[in-house]
N, CA and C of each residue as an Amber inpcrd file, in Angstrom:
protein
   561
 403.1940000 110.7790000 176.9290000 402.2770000 111.6130000 177.6010000
 400.9600000 111.5830000 176.8700000 400.0560000 111.2900000 177.6320000
 398.7140000 111.2090000 177.0760000 397.9830000 112.4820000 177.4200000
 397.4010000 112.9790000 176.4380000 396.6800000 114.2270000 176.6220000
 395.1800000 113.9590000 176.5900000 394.5040000 114.4440000 177.6120000
 393.0590000 114.2670000 177.6620000 392.3940000 115.6040000 177.3910000
 391.5250000 115.6120000 176.4750000 390.7800000 116.8440000 176.2010000
 389.2940000 116.5780000 176.4630000 388.6850000 117.5590000 176.9670000
 387.2430000 117.4330000 177.1660000 386.5510000 118.3860000 176.2230000
 385.5480000 117.8870000 175.6230000 384.7650000 118.7420000 174.7330000
 383.5200000 119.1980000 175.4630000 383.1000000 120.4140000 175.1730000
 381.8610000 120.8630000 175.8070000 380.6870000 120.0300000 175.2900000
 379.6960000 119.8910000 176.1260000 378.5010000 119.1420000 175.7310000
 377.8020000 119.8800000 174.5980000 377.2440000 119.1390000 173.6730000
 376.5670000 119.8160000 172.5720000 375.3430000 120.5710000 173.0830000
 375.0710000 121.7310000 172.4380000 373.9020000 122.5490000 172.7970000
 372.6430000 121.8000000 172.3930000 371.5870000 121.9410000 173.1750000
 370.3470000 121.2610000 172.8020000 369.8300000 121.8030000 171.4740000
 369.3240000 120.9180000 170.6680000 368.7980000 121.3210000 169.3580000
 367.4670000 122.0210000 169.5520000 367.2740000 123.0660000 168.7610000
 366.0030000 123.7680000 168.7980000 364.9910000 123.0080000 167.9600000
 363.8420000 122.8360000 168.5020000 362.7970000 122.1410000 167.7510000
 362.1430000 123.1320000 166.8110000 362.2240000 122.8720000 165.5300000
 361.5920000 123.7350000 164.5410000 360.1700000 123.2640000 164.3230000
 359.3190000 124.2290000 164.0540000 357.9070000 123.8870000 163.8650000
 357.7390000 123.0600000 162.6070000 357.0930000 121.9600000 162.7540000
 356.7850000 121.0930000 161.6320000 355.2850000 121.1740000 161.3940000
 354.8460000 121.0690000 160.1610000 353.4050000 121.0820000 159.9270000
 352.7430000 119.9800000 160.7390000 351.6740000 120.3610000 161.4540000
 350.9430000 119.4030000 162.2650000 351.5200000 119.2410000 163.6610000
 352.6890000 119.8290000 163.9430000 353.2870000 119.6990000 165.2660000
 352.6760000 120.7270000 166.2050000 352.5860000 120.4250000 167.4700000
 352.0430000 121.3500000 168.4600000 353.0130000 122.5240000 168.5910000
 352.5250000 123.7510000 168.4560000 353.3850000 124.9270000 168.4260000
 353.9420000 125.3110000 169.7940000 353.1940000 125.1160000 170.8670000
 353.7140000 125.5550000 172.1440000 354.0730000 124.3860000 173.0570000
 354.4390000 123.2470000 172.4760000 354.8890000 122.1020000 173.2590000
 356.2490000 122.4330000 173.8460000 356.5880000 121.8660000 174.9740000
 357.8860000 122.1600000 175.5710000 359.0090000 121.6620000 174.6690000
 360.1160000 122.3960000 174.7220000 361.2760000 121.9980000 173.9310000
 361.8600000 120.7360000 174.5330000 362.5960000 120.0180000 173.7150000
 363.1120000 118.7220000 174.1500000 363.9320000 118.7910000 175.4250000
 364.8870000 119.6830000 175.4690000 365.8210000 119.6900000 176.5830000
 365.6130000 120.8710000 177.5290000 364.4930000 121.5690000 177.4300000
 364.2650000 122.7100000 178.3080000 362.9910000 122.4830000 179.1030000
 362.9370000 123.0160000 180.3030000 361.7100000 122.8790000 181.0960000
 360.5670000 123.6080000 180.3970000 359.3140000 123.2320000 180.7080000
 358.1350000 123.7970000 180.0480000 358.0120000 125.3040000 180.2440000
 358.4290000 125.8210000 181.4020000 358.2620000 127.2480000 181.6440000
 359.4730000 128.0700000 181.1910000 360.4440000 127.4330000 180.5580000
 361.5990000 128.1600000 180.0470000 361.7280000 127.8720000 178.5680000
 361.7060000 128.9210000 177.7620000 361.8040000 128.7680000 176.3230000
 363.2610000 128.5580000 175.9300000 363.4910000 128.1510000 174.7150000
 364.8420000 127.8730000 174.2370000 365.7270000 129.1050000 174.2780000
 365.1140000 130.2900000 174.3360000 365.9100000 131.5060000 174.3290000
 366.2260000 131.9860000 175.7310000 365.9260000 131.1790000 176.7340000
 366.2980000 131.5200000 178.0960000 365.2670000 132.3550000 178.8310000
 364.1280000 132.5760000 178.2460000 363.0890000 133.3970000 178.8630000
 362.2740000 132.5270000 179.8140000 362.1380000 132.9610000 181.0500000
 361.3030000 132.2170000 181.9780000 360.0880000 133.0560000 182.3290000
 358.9230000 132.4240000 182.4130000 357.7060000 133.1170000 182.7810000
 357.1030000 133.9650000 181.6720000 357.5920000 133.8110000 180.4570000
 357.0690000 134.6070000 179.3450000 355.7430000 134.0350000 178.8570000
 354.9540000 134.8890000 178.2220000 353.7310000 134.4230000 177.5810000
 354.0800000 133.9060000 176.1970000 353.4770000 132.8260000 175.8020000
 353.7120000 132.3730000 174.4390000 352.6880000 133.0150000 173.5060000
 352.8560000 132.8310000 172.2500000 352.0110000 133.4700000 171.2350000
 350.5390000 133.1360000 171.4450000 350.2230000 131.9120000 171.7540000
 348.8310000 131.4980000 171.9400000 348.1990000 132.2330000 173.1230000
 348.9460000 132.3910000 174.2240000 348.4120000 133.0890000 175.3930000
 348.1670000 134.5670000 175.0760000 349.0640000 135.1880000 174.3220000
 348.8990000 136.5920000 173.9420000 347.6670000 136.7580000 173.0550000
 347.4960000 135.8720000 172.0890000 346.3440000 135.9710000 171.1990000
 345.0340000 135.7410000 171.9440000 345.0200000 134.8080000 172.8950000
 343.8140000 134.5910000 173.7010000 343.4670000 135.8440000 174.4870000
 344.4590000 136.4620000 175.0860000 344.2260000 137.6910000 175.8590000
 343.7260000 138.8220000 174.9830000 344.3230000 138.9870000 173.8090000
 343.8930000 140.0460000 172.8890000 342.4690000 139.7930000 172.4130000
 342.1290000 138.5310000 172.1730000 340.7690000 138.1960000 171.7420000
 339.7540000 138.5030000 172.8280000 340.0920000 138.2240000 174.0740000
 339.1830000 138.5150000 175.1860000 338.9540000 140.0010000 175.3570000
 340.0210000 140.7990000 175.2220000 339.8920000 142.2510000 175.3300000
 339.0310000 142.7860000 174.1940000 339.2480000 142.2930000 172.9840000
 338.4610000 142.7330000 171.8350000 336.9910000 142.3830000 172.0240000
 336.7140000 141.1940000 172.5030000 335.3340000 140.7640000 172.7290000
 334.6680000 141.6330000 173.7910000 335.3760000 141.9410000 174.8590000
 334.8200000 142.7890000 175.9120000 334.5240000 144.1880000 175.3850000
 335.4370000 144.7490000 174.5860000 335.2180000 146.0820000 174.0210000
 334.0170000 146.0890000 173.0860000 333.8540000 145.0430000 172.2920000
 332.7040000 144.9550000 171.3930000 331.4150000 144.8740000 172.1930000
 331.4230000 144.1550000 173.2980000 330.2360000 144.0560000 174.1440000
 329.8450000 145.3980000 174.7200000 330.8310000 146.2020000 175.1180000
 330.5500000 147.5310000 175.6520000 329.9210000 148.4050000 174.5770000
 330.4330000 148.3310000 173.3520000 329.8810000 149.1290000 172.2630000
 328.4390000 148.7420000 171.9880000 328.1410000 147.4700000 171.9550000
 326.7730000 147.0130000 171.7030000 325.8460000 147.4810000 172.8020000
 326.2520000 147.3430000 174.0450000 325.4020000 147.7730000 175.1470000
 325.2040000 149.2750000 175.1430000 326.2340000 150.0270000 174.7950000
 326.0900000 151.4670000 174.7260000 325.1200000 151.8770000 173.6380000
 325.1060000 151.1470000 172.5420000 324.1880000 151.4770000 171.4550000
 322.7480000 151.2160000 171.8410000 322.4950000 150.2500000 172.6990000
 321.1200000 149.9220000 173.0790000 320.5980000 150.7580000 174.2310000
 321.4490000 151.4140000 174.9630000 321.0010000 152.2580000 176.0650000
 320.8710000 153.6870000 175.5880000 319.7930000 154.3390000 175.8850000
 319.5950000 155.7150000 175.4500000 320.4370000 156.6630000 176.2720000
 320.8930000 157.7210000 175.6220000 321.6270000 158.7580000 176.3080000
 321.0760000 160.1000000 175.8580000 321.3750000 161.1040000 176.6040000
 320.9230000 162.4300000 176.2260000 321.6980000 162.9050000 175.0130000
 321.0270000 163.6670000 174.1550000 321.7200000 164.2250000 173.0040000
 321.4090000 165.7020000 172.8910000 322.0170000 166.3590000 171.9060000
 321.8470000 167.7900000 171.7320000 320.4390000 168.1460000 171.2700000
 319.6530000 167.1830000 170.8340000 318.3100000 167.4460000 170.3370000
 317.2710000 167.5290000 171.4360000 317.6670000 167.6410000 172.6820000
 316.7100000 167.8320000 173.7530000 316.3120000 166.5510000 174.4500000
 317.0190000 165.4710000 174.2170000 316.6660000 164.2040000 174.8520000
 317.2200000 164.1790000 176.2610000 316.6020000 164.9590000 177.1200000
 317.0430000 165.0040000 178.5070000 315.9490000 164.4450000 179.3900000
 316.2460000 164.3060000 180.6440000 315.2600000 163.7860000 181.5790000
 315.1230000 164.7630000 182.7380000 314.4580000 165.8930000 182.5010000
 314.3340000 166.8530000 183.5860000 313.2290000 166.4530000 184.5480000
 313.1810000 167.0960000 185.6610000 312.1180000 166.8730000 186.6300000
 312.3980000 167.7050000 187.8560000 311.4120000 167.8720000 188.6710000
 311.5730000 168.7040000 189.8510000 312.6140000 168.1260000 190.7980000
 312.8350000 166.8260000 190.7230000 313.8120000 166.2240000 191.6320000
 315.1770000 166.0560000 190.9910000 315.4120000 166.6840000 189.8310000
 316.7290000 166.6860000 189.2210000 317.0440000 165.5160000 188.3360000
 316.0930000 164.7700000 187.8050000 316.4590000 163.7860000 186.8250000
 315.5970000 162.5610000 186.7070000 314.6970000 162.2590000 187.5920000
 313.9220000 161.0420000 187.4260000 312.6850000 161.2640000 186.5890000
 312.2990000 162.5120000 186.3730000 311.0990000 162.7710000 185.5990000
 309.8660000 162.7890000 186.4610000 309.9430000 162.4540000 187.7220000
 308.7910000 162.6240000 188.5880000 309.1840000 163.4600000 189.7710000
 308.6010000 164.6470000 189.8110000 308.9180000 165.5930000 190.8740000
 308.2500000 165.1960000 192.1760000 308.5300000 165.9750000 193.2040000
 307.9630000 165.7100000 194.5200000 306.4390000 165.7510000 194.4720000
 305.8910000 166.5610000 193.5620000 304.4390000 166.6530000 193.4400000
 303.8700000 165.6070000 192.4920000 304.7220000 164.7310000 191.9570000
 304.2730000 163.6770000 191.0470000 304.2820000 164.0830000 189.5840000
 304.6790000 165.3180000 189.2870000 304.7080000 165.7940000 187.9040000
 305.8500000 165.1350000 187.1400000 305.5670000 164.7640000 185.8970000
 306.6020000 164.2180000 185.0160000 307.4810000 165.3380000 184.4780000
 306.8630000 166.4770000 184.1760000 307.5720000 167.6470000 183.6500000
 306.6000000 168.8160000 183.6170000 307.1020000 169.9770000 183.3740000
 306.2730000 171.1500000 183.1400000 305.9520000 171.1980000 181.6450000
 304.7540000 171.6520000 181.3140000 304.3650000 171.7550000 179.9080000
 305.3720000 172.6260000 179.1520000 305.8720000 173.6670000 179.7970000
 306.8420000 174.5670000 179.1570000 308.1470000 173.8610000 178.8030000
 308.4530000 172.7320000 179.4560000 309.6790000 171.9790000 179.1630000
 309.5570000 171.1170000 177.9110000 308.3310000 170.8360000 177.4940000
 308.1030000 169.9770000 176.3280000 308.0470000 170.8790000 175.0900000
 308.9760000 170.7300000 174.1490000 308.9910000 171.6200000 172.9870000
 307.7540000 171.4270000 172.0990000 307.1920000 172.5480000 171.6350000
 306.0650000 172.4760000 170.7060000 306.5980000 171.9330000 169.3830000
 305.9310000 170.9140000 168.8450000 306.4060000 170.2640000 167.6260000
 307.5460000 169.2920000 167.8990000 307.6790000 168.8730000 169.1600000
 308.7610000 167.9690000 169.5270000 308.3910000 167.1160000 170.7160000
 309.4020000 166.5520000 171.3500000 309.1740000 165.6380000 172.4560000
 310.2570000 165.7870000 173.5080000 309.9840000 165.2440000 174.6690000
 310.8950000 165.2710000 175.7990000 310.9460000 163.8720000 176.4030000
 312.1310000 163.3400000 176.6150000 312.3070000 162.0180000 177.2240000
 312.3100000 162.1640000 178.7370000 311.4380000 161.4080000 179.4190000
 311.3800000 161.4170000 180.8840000 311.3100000 159.9800000 181.3800000
 311.4650000 159.8210000 182.6790000 311.3370000 158.4970000 183.2880000
 310.3650000 158.5980000 184.4490000 309.4550000 157.6620000 184.5130000
 308.4720000 157.6340000 185.5940000 308.3290000 156.2030000 186.0790000
 308.6700000 155.9750000 187.3270000 308.5500000 154.6340000 187.9010000
 309.3440000 153.5950000 187.1450000 310.5210000 153.9640000 186.6540000
 311.3670000 153.0330000 185.9080000 310.9670000 152.8630000 184.4570000
 309.9120000 153.5460000 184.0200000 309.4590000 153.4450000 182.6300000
 309.8770000 154.7050000 181.8790000 310.5200000 154.5370000 180.7310000
 310.9410000 155.6700000 179.9050000 309.7780000 156.0810000 179.0090000
 309.4650000 157.3810000 179.0530000 308.3490000 157.9300000 178.2860000
 308.8130000 159.0920000 177.4310000 308.1000000 159.3030000 176.3290000
 308.2950000 160.4840000 175.4980000 307.0600000 161.3520000 175.6720000
 307.2290000 162.5420000 176.2320000 306.1370000 163.5070000 176.3180000
 306.1670000 164.2970000 175.0200000 305.0570000 164.3260000 174.3150000
 304.9830000 164.9350000 172.9860000 304.0080000 166.1050000 173.0280000
 304.3910000 167.2160000 172.4240000 303.5180000 168.3810000 172.2920000
 303.4790000 168.7710000 170.8130000 302.6250000 168.0550000 170.0620000
 302.5270000 168.3360000 168.6190000 302.0040000 169.7460000 168.3800000
 300.9960000 170.1410000 169.1390000 300.4620000 171.5090000 169.0560000
 300.5190000 172.1160000 170.4550000 300.6500000 173.4160000 170.5230000
 300.8000000 174.1160000 171.8000000 299.6620000 173.7910000 172.7590000
 300.0060000 173.3910000 173.9700000 299.0400000 173.1430000 175.0270000
 298.5030000 171.7280000 175.1030000 298.7760000 170.8810000 174.1080000
 298.2940000 169.5020000 174.1150000 299.4810000 168.5580000 174.2550000
 299.5690000 167.8880000 175.4020000 300.6850000 166.9770000 175.6610000
 300.1510000 165.5500000 175.7200000 300.7860000 164.6700000 174.9640000
 300.4920000 163.2410000 174.9990000 301.7780000 162.5130000 175.3800000
 301.6660000 161.2260000 175.6370000 302.8550000 160.4470000 176.0040000
 302.8780000 159.1340000 175.2480000 304.0840000 158.6970000 174.9500000
 304.3250000 157.4150000 174.2770000 305.3980000 156.6720000 175.0480000
 305.3720000 155.3540000 174.9430000 306.4740000 154.5740000 175.4780000
 307.7210000 154.9190000 174.6650000 308.8550000 155.0820000 175.3320000
 310.1100000 155.3950000 174.6440000 310.8630000 154.1300000 174.2560000
 310.2210000 152.9700000 174.3820000 310.8800000 151.7040000 174.0570000
 310.5200000 151.3210000 172.6270000 311.5330000 151.2180000 171.7720000
 311.3270000 150.8990000 170.3560000 310.6580000 149.5330000 170.2150000
 309.6890000 149.4760000 169.3180000 308.9540000 148.2330000 169.0970000
 309.7390000 147.2250000 168.2700000 310.9150000 147.6120000 167.7890000
 311.7430000 146.6790000 167.0290000 312.5080000 145.7540000 167.9660000
 313.4230000 146.3350000 168.7840000 314.2220000 145.4940000 169.6760000
 314.4360000 146.0910000 171.0550000 313.6030000 147.0480000 171.4370000
 313.6210000 147.5360000 172.8030000 314.6270000 148.6060000 173.1620000
 315.2260000 149.2600000 172.1970000 316.1490000 150.3580000 172.4990000
 315.3500000 151.5950000 172.9050000 316.0180000 152.5740000 173.5030000
 315.3460000 153.7910000 173.9220000 315.2750000 154.7700000 172.7520000
 314.0520000 155.1210000 172.3760000 313.8050000 156.0690000 171.2850000
 314.0920000 157.4690000 171.8110000 314.7250000 158.2910000 170.9780000
 315.1400000 159.6360000 171.3610000 314.3590000 160.6910000 170.5870000
 314.0440000 161.8300000 171.2190000 313.4300000 162.9330000 170.4800000
 314.4130000 163.5030000 169.4680000 313.8910000 163.9070000 168.3310000
 314.7080000 164.5520000 167.2950000 313.9000000 165.7360000 166.7490000
 314.3900000 166.3680000 165.7260000 313.7040000 167.5110000 165.1320000
 312.4060000 167.0670000 164.4700000 311.2660000 167.2430000 165.1520000
 309.9630000 166.9290000 164.5830000 309.6680000 165.4520000 164.4140000
 310.4960000 164.5700000 164.9780000 310.2760000 163.1250000 164.8920000
 310.9210000 162.4470000 166.0860000 310.7820000 161.1370000 166.1320000
 311.3620000 160.3220000 167.1960000 312.2640000 159.2840000 166.5450000
 313.4910000 159.1770000 166.9960000 314.4800000 158.3050000 166.3610000
 315.0030000 157.2440000 167.3080000 315.1280000 156.0250000 166.7810000
 315.7740000 154.9440000 167.5280000 317.2420000 154.8970000 167.0770000
 318.1770000 155.1230000 167.9900000 319.5850000 155.1570000 167.6150000
 320.1870000 153.7840000 167.3110000 319.5130000 152.7090000 167.6930000
 320.1030000 151.3750000 167.5280000 320.0640000 150.8670000 166.0910000
 318.9130000 150.9080000 165.4670000 318.7690000 150.3160000 164.1330000
 318.1390000 151.2670000 163.1280000 317.9970000 152.5470000 163.4860000
 317.5780000 153.5520000 162.5210000 316.0860000 153.7090000 162.3030000
 315.2500000 153.1550000 163.1590000 313.8080000 153.3720000 162.9980000
 313.4760000 154.8220000 163.3390000 312.5450000 155.3940000 162.5860000
 312.0350000 156.7270000 162.9020000 310.5230000 156.6380000 163.0380000
 309.9930000 157.4940000 163.9070000 308.5660000 157.5180000 164.1840000
 308.0690000 158.9500000 164.0800000 306.8050000 159.1040000 163.6780000
 306.1710000 160.4150000 163.7370000 305.9260000 160.7420000 165.2030000
 305.5830000 161.9930000 165.4880000 305.3390000 162.3880000 166.8670000
 304.1330000 161.6950000 167.4860000 303.2750000 161.0990000 166.6580000
 302.1500000 160.3340000 167.2120000 302.5220000 158.8660000 167.4540000
 303.7680000 158.4970000 167.1850000 304.2520000 157.1450000 167.4300000
 304.1980000 156.2200000 166.2310000 303.6470000 156.6750000 165.1060000
 303.5490000 155.8570000 163.8990000 304.9360000 155.6670000 163.2810000
 305.3090000 154.4230000 162.9510000 306.6230000 154.2120000 162.3280000
 306.6710000 154.8000000 160.9230000 307.7930000 155.4490000 160.6140000
 307.9940000 156.0670000 159.3010000 308.9640000 155.2460000 158.4700000
 310.0840000 154.8650000 159.0830000 311.0990000 154.0870000 158.3600000
 311.8810000 153.2380000 159.3510000 312.6560000 152.3220000 158.7740000
 313.4810000 151.4440000 159.5990000 312.7950000 150.1190000 159.8540000
 313.4210000 149.2870000 160.6630000 312.8860000 147.9430000 160.8810000
 311.6360000 147.8860000 161.7650000 311.3670000 148.9040000 162.5770000
 310.1820000 148.8690000 163.4460000 308.9210000 148.9800000 162.5850000
 307.9950000 148.0730000 162.8030000 306.7410000 148.0570000 162.0380000
 305.5470000 148.4590000 162.8890000 305.6630000 148.3260000 164.2090000
 304.5680000 148.6390000 165.1250000 304.7550000 150.0470000 165.6890000
 303.6510000 150.7550000 165.9530000 303.7630000 152.1030000 166.5450000
 304.2010000 152.0380000 168.0060000 304.6970000 153.1480000 168.5010000
 305.0350000 153.2520000 169.9190000 303.7220000 153.3080000 170.7050000
 303.5820000 152.5160000 171.7510000 302.3240000 152.5040000 172.5090000
 302.0740000 153.8260000 173.2440000 300.8040000 154.2600000 173.2600000
 300.4100000 155.4670000 173.9910000 300.3760000 155.1760000 175.4820000
 300.6840000 156.1940000 176.2650000 300.6480000 156.1110000 177.7230000
 299.7710000 157.2600000 178.2080000 298.8840000 156.9960000 179.1450000
 297.9600000 158.0210000 179.6400000 298.6850000 159.0640000 180.4940000
 298.4920000 160.3410000 180.1520000 298.9760000 161.4710000 180.9360000
 297.9060000 162.5640000 180.9000000 298.0080000 163.4810000 181.8350000
 297.1110000 164.6440000 181.8320000 297.8810000 165.8680000 182.3190000
 297.3360000 167.0390000 181.9870000 297.9590000 168.3060000 182.3610000
 297.1080000 168.9710000 183.4430000 297.7900000 169.4560000 184.4870000
 297.1170000 170.1780000 185.5640000 298.0440000 171.2770000 186.0500000
 297.5650000 172.4980000 186.0380000 298.3190000 173.6680000 186.5060000
 299.6930000 173.7750000 185.8330000 299.7370000 173.5190000 184.5230000
 300.9780000 173.6720000 183.7640000 301.9700000 172.5480000 183.9270000
 301.5590000 171.4530000 184.5890000 302.4580000 170.3150000 184.7790000
 301.8200000 169.0740000 184.1600000 302.6660000 168.1190000 183.7390000
 302.2140000 166.8690000 183.1210000 302.3210000 165.7660000 184.1810000
 301.2110000 165.0220000 184.3400000 301.1420000 163.9380000 185.3220000
 300.7880000 162.6330000 184.6350000 301.2000000 161.5170000 185.2250000
 300.8170000 160.1760000 184.7310000 299.3550000 159.9340000 184.9880000
 298.7420000 159.0790000 184.1310000 297.3660000 158.6590000 184.3320000
 296.3610000 159.6750000 183.8050000 295.0860000 159.3710000 184.0650000
 294.0160000 160.2550000 183.6190000 293.6230000 161.1850000 184.7690000
 293.0390000 162.3230000 184.4260000 292.6610000 163.3200000 185.4360000
 291.5220000 162.8580000 186.2990000
C-alpha cells in the first residue's frame, strides 16, 4: 500500500526591508493593493506621512495669513461707522470725533483703504495709512502708539517709526472735521 501525502504549499516569504530597497514596493507573492498582513485598501506609511505633511503645511499657511491680516483687539482697534462697520457712513463720515480716543487712534476703512484716525490732542484729528511700511500688515492702535502685530514695529501717533523693522513713517492721509464728524479729503 502506497501512501500519498500532500503537503501544504509553503507560505510566501515576507520581504524584509534592505538598505536601499524601495520601502513600499509590492510584496513578491501578494497583489500591490494587498499587504502581506492581509490588509486591502490600507494606506502605507509614505501615504500617511504625505497627508500629515499637507495638513501641517495648510495649518501653517493659515497661521501666517492670520498674522498678516489685522483684527480688532481690546485696545480699541475697531472699525465703527454709521453703516455698521465700513468706516464710511451714509453721509460719507469716516467716524465721529467722539469715537476717536484722545491720545490714541481708531482703525477705520474707507473705500477699501485701511486708515488710522489719530487724535493726539482733543479736537484735532489726523489720519495715517494703516498699512505697515515694512511688509504691508495692518497696523493696530495701542495705548498711546500704533503697533504692527506681524513683525513688532511700533510707531508714534504721528506715524514716525519707533522700533522694529519698519524704517519709513506711515503715510499721512487727508481728512477734515465737519459738525463733529471726520471726512476724507480736504474741506
